[in-house]
C-alpha positions as CSV (number, residue, x, y, z in Angstrom):
1,M,13.7,-17.8,-21.7
2,K,10.9,-17.4,-24.3
3,N,10.7,-14.4,-26.5
4,K,7.7,-12.8,-28.1
5,N,9.8,-11.0,-30.6
6,L,8.8,-7.7,-28.9
7,D,11.7,-5.5,-27.8
8,S,10.2,-4.9,-24.4
9,Y,8.9,-8.4,-23.6
10,I,10.7,-11.1,-21.8
11,D,9.4,-14.3,-20.2
12,Y,10.9,-15.5,-16.9
13,S,7.8,-17.3,-15.7
14,N,8.2,-20.4,-13.4
15,Q,11.9,-19.9,-13.1
16,E,14.1,-19.9,-10.0
17,L,17.1,-17.5,-10.2
18,R,19.8,-16.6,-7.8
19,E,20.3,-13.1,-9.2
20,L,18.7,-10.9,-12.0
21,K,19.9,-7.4,-12.7
22,L,17.7,-5.5,-15.1
23,K,18.2,-1.9,-13.8
24,G,16.7,0.7,-16.2
25,S,15.3,-1.9,-18.6
26,D,12.2,-1.7,-20.8
27,L,10.2,-4.7,-19.4
28,R,6.7,-3.6,-20.4
29,N,4.1,-6.4,-20.5
30,S,6.7,-9.0,-19.5
31,N,5.9,-12.3,-17.7
32,F,7.4,-13.0,-14.3
33,K,4.5,-15.2,-13.1
34,F,5.7,-17.7,-10.4
35,V,9.3,-16.5,-10.7
36,K,11.5,-16.8,-7.6
37,I,14.6,-14.5,-7.5
38,E,16.9,-14.4,-4.5
39,Y,18.1,-10.9,-5.5
40,A,16.4,-8.8,-8.2
41,D,17.4,-5.3,-9.3
42,F,14.5,-3.8,-11.4
43,S,15.3,-0.2,-10.2
44,F,14.2,2.5,-12.6
45,S,12.8,-0.1,-15.0
46,D,9.5,0.1,-17.0
47,L,7.3,-2.7,-15.9
48,R,4.0,-1.3,-17.0
49,G,1.4,-4.0,-17.6
50,S,3.8,-6.8,-16.5
51,N,2.6,-10.0,-14.8
52,L,4.2,-10.7,-11.4
53,W,1.5,-13.0,-10.2
54,F,2.8,-15.2,-7.3
55,A,6.3,-13.8,-7.9
56,V,8.8,-13.9,-5.1
57,L,11.3,-11.0,-5.0
58,E,12.2,-10.7,-1.3
59,N,14.6,-7.8,-0.6
60,G,14.3,-6.8,-4.3
61,N,15.3,-3.4,-5.5
62,L,12.5,-1.8,-7.5
63,E,13.2,1.9,-6.6
64,G,11.8,4.3,-9.2
65,S,10.2,1.5,-11.3
66,N,7.1,2.0,-13.3
67,L,4.5,-0.6,-12.4
68,E,1.4,1.1,-13.7
69,G,-1.3,-1.4,-14.4
70,A,1.0,-4.3,-13.4
71,N,-0.4,-7.5,-11.8
72,L,1.4,-8.3,-8.5
73,Q,-1.4,-10.3,-7.0
74,Y,-0.3,-13.0,-4.5
75,G,3.3,-11.9,-4.9
76,R,5.8,-11.9,-2.0
77,F,8.0,-8.8,-1.7
78,W,9.2,-8.8,1.9
79,S,11.5,-5.8,2.7
80,A,11.6,-4.8,-1.0
81,N,12.6,-1.2,-2.0
82,F,9.8,0.5,-3.8
83,K,10.8,4.1,-3.2
84,N,9.3,6.5,-5.7
85,A,7.8,3.6,-7.7
86,N,4.6,4.1,-9.7
87,F,1.8,1.7,-8.9
88,A,-1.0,3.7,-10.4
89,G,-3.9,1.3,-11.1
90,A,-1.8,-1.8,-10.2
91,R,-3.3,-4.9,-8.8
92,L,-1.8,-6.0,-5.5
93,R,-4.6,-8.1,-4.0
94,Y,-3.3,-10.6,-1.4
95,C,0.2,-9.3,-2.0
96,D,2.8,-9.7,0.8
97,L,4.7,-6.5,1.2
98,R,5.7,-6.8,4.8
99,L,8.3,-4.2,5.8
100,A,8.5,-2.9,2.3
101,D,9.7,0.7,1.7
102,L,7.1,2.5,-0.4
103,T,8.1,6.1,0.5
104,K,6.9,8.7,-2.0
105,S,5.5,6.0,-4.3
106,N,2.3,6.5,-6.3
107,L,-0.5,4.1,-5.4
108,A,-3.4,6.1,-6.8
109,F,-6.3,3.8,-7.8
110,A,-4.2,0.7,-6.8
111,K,-6.0,-2.4,-5.6
112,L,-4.6,-3.7,-2.4
113,Q,-7.5,-5.7,-0.9
114,R,-6.4,-8.2,1.7
115,A,-2.7,-7.4,1.2
116,N,-0.3,-7.9,4.0
117,L,1.4,-4.6,4.5
118,R,2.5,-4.9,8.1
119,G,5.3,-2.5,9.1
120,S,5.6,-1.0,5.6
121,D,6.5,2.6,5.0
122,F,4.0,4.7,3.0
123,S,5.2,8.1,4.2
124,G,4.7,10.7,1.5
125,C,2.8,8.4,-0.8
126,N,0.0,9.3,-3.2
127,L,-2.9,7.0,-2.1
128,A,-5.8,8.8,-3.8
129,F,-8.7,6.4,-4.3
130,A,-6.6,3.3,-3.4
131,D,-8.5,0.3,-2.1
132,F,-7.0,-1.1,1.1
133,S,-10.2,-2.9,2.2
134,G,-9.4,-5.9,4.4
135,A,-5.7,-5.2,4.2
136,N,-3.3,-5.7,7.2
137,L,-1.4,-2.4,7.8
138,Q,-0.5,-3.0,11.4
139,G,2.4,-0.8,12.5
140,S,2.7,0.8,9.1
141,D,3.8,4.4,8.6
142,L,1.3,6.5,6.6
143,S,2.3,9.8,8.1
144,G,2.3,12.7,5.6
145,A,0.8,10.5,2.9
146,K,-0.8,12.7,0.2
147,L,-4.2,12.7,-1.4
148,L,-5.9,10.1,0.8
149,V,-9.2,11.5,-0.2
150,G,-11.7,8.7,-1.1
151,I,-9.5,5.9,0.1
152,D,-11.1,2.6,1.1
153,F,-9.8,1.2,4.4
154,S,-13.0,-0.7,5.3
155,G,-12.3,-3.7,7.4
156,A,-8.6,-3.0,7.4
157,K,-6.2,-3.7,10.3
158,L,-4.5,-0.5,11.2
159,M,-3.5,-1.3,14.8
160,G,-0.6,0.9,15.9
161,A,-0.3,2.5,12.5
162,D,0.9,6.1,12.1
163,L,-1.7,8.2,10.3
164,S,-0.7,11.5,11.9
165,N,-1.5,14.6,9.9
166,T,-3.1,12.7,7.0
167,N,-6.0,13.9,4.9
168,L,-8.7,11.2,5.1
169,Q,-11.7,13.3,4.2
170,G,-14.6,11.3,2.8
171,S,-12.7,8.0,3.3
172,D,-14.3,4.6,4.2
173,L,-12.8,3.4,7.5
174,S,-15.9,1.4,8.5
175,G,-15.3,-1.7,10.6
176,C,-11.5,-1.1,10.6
177,N,-9.3,-1.7,13.6
178,L,-7.4,1.5,14.6
179,A,-6.6,0.5,18.2
180,F,-3.5,2.3,19.4
181,A,-3.1,4.1,16.0
182,D,-1.8,7.7,15.8
183,L,-4.4,9.9,14.1
184,S,-3.3,13.1,15.7
185,G,-4.0,16.1,13.5
186,A,-5.7,14.0,10.9
187,S,-8.5,15.4,8.7
188,L,-11.4,12.9,8.9
189,E,-14.3,15.2,7.8
190,G,-17.1,13.3,6.2
191,S,-15.4,9.9,6.7
192,D,-17.2,6.7,7.6
193,L,-15.9,5.5,11.0
194,S,-18.9,3.4,11.8
195,G,-18.1,0.2,13.8
196,C,-14.5,1.3,13.9
197,N,-12.3,0.2,16.8
198,L,-10.5,3.3,18.1
199,A,-9.5,2.0,21.5
200,F,-6.5,3.9,22.9
201,A,-5.9,5.6,19.6
202,D,-4.6,9.2,19.5
203,L,-7.1,11.6,17.9
204,S,-5.8,14.7,19.5
205,G,-6.3,17.7,17.2
206,A,-8.1,15.6,14.6
207,S,-11.1,16.9,12.7
208,L,-14.2,14.7,12.7
209,E,-16.8,17.1,11.4
210,G,-19.6,15.3,9.5
211,S,-18.1,11.9,10.2
212,D,-20.2,8.8,10.9
213,L,-19.1,7.5,14.3
214,S,-22.0,5.1,14.9
215,G,-21.0,2.0,16.8
216,A,-17.3,3.1,17.1
217,N,-15.3,2.1,20.1
218,F,-13.6,5.0,21.9
219,L,-12.3,3.2,25.0
220,G,-9.3,5.1,26.2
221,T,-9.1,7.2,23.0
222,N,-7.3,10.5,23.2
223,L,-9.8,13.1,22.0
224,D,-8.0,16.3,23.2
225,G,-8.7,19.2,20.9
226,V,-10.9,17.1,18.5
227,K,-13.1,19.1,16.2
228,K,-16.6,17.6,15.9
């Protein structure tokens, strides 16, 4: 392990480890590029500005960790625990977070373009101005997510996702696939839904006032009680 003579910096890049327990550690700006860890415990650690590019931390525990501004691009974090984590401004492009638990985490201004987020739990998250363009969120739970205003879901795959009672005012959902998604009670005022696939989606009780619905597919969509 290399050391930069900085108290908070460690370098585990390009290593394969069976176990690494660093709960509650100061790991700011540390290097975990290309690391592969069978079981990692970074819970409640400070990972601000750290580099986890192409890191593999499947089933890792990062609950309550601070990943503000961190680079997780191309990383693989299947079924990882990110409850209450802070991802503000973090880079997660092409990241694989399938089945990850992100409940009540902060993803404001995070970059998640083309990320694989299938079956992940985003309930209660702060997603303000996050970029999910082209991401795969099939079957994900975004119910009750907070501050979705200004979010970018353009071209995203949201088939069967739970977006019930979410605030998506002014968001970009153009060209995204929302087939069989649950949007009941959602606030979609002023949102861009042009070219969106809403086949068999549930929009009951949703508000679509001022939204752009040009070219959208409403085959079999539940529009009971929709406000236009």
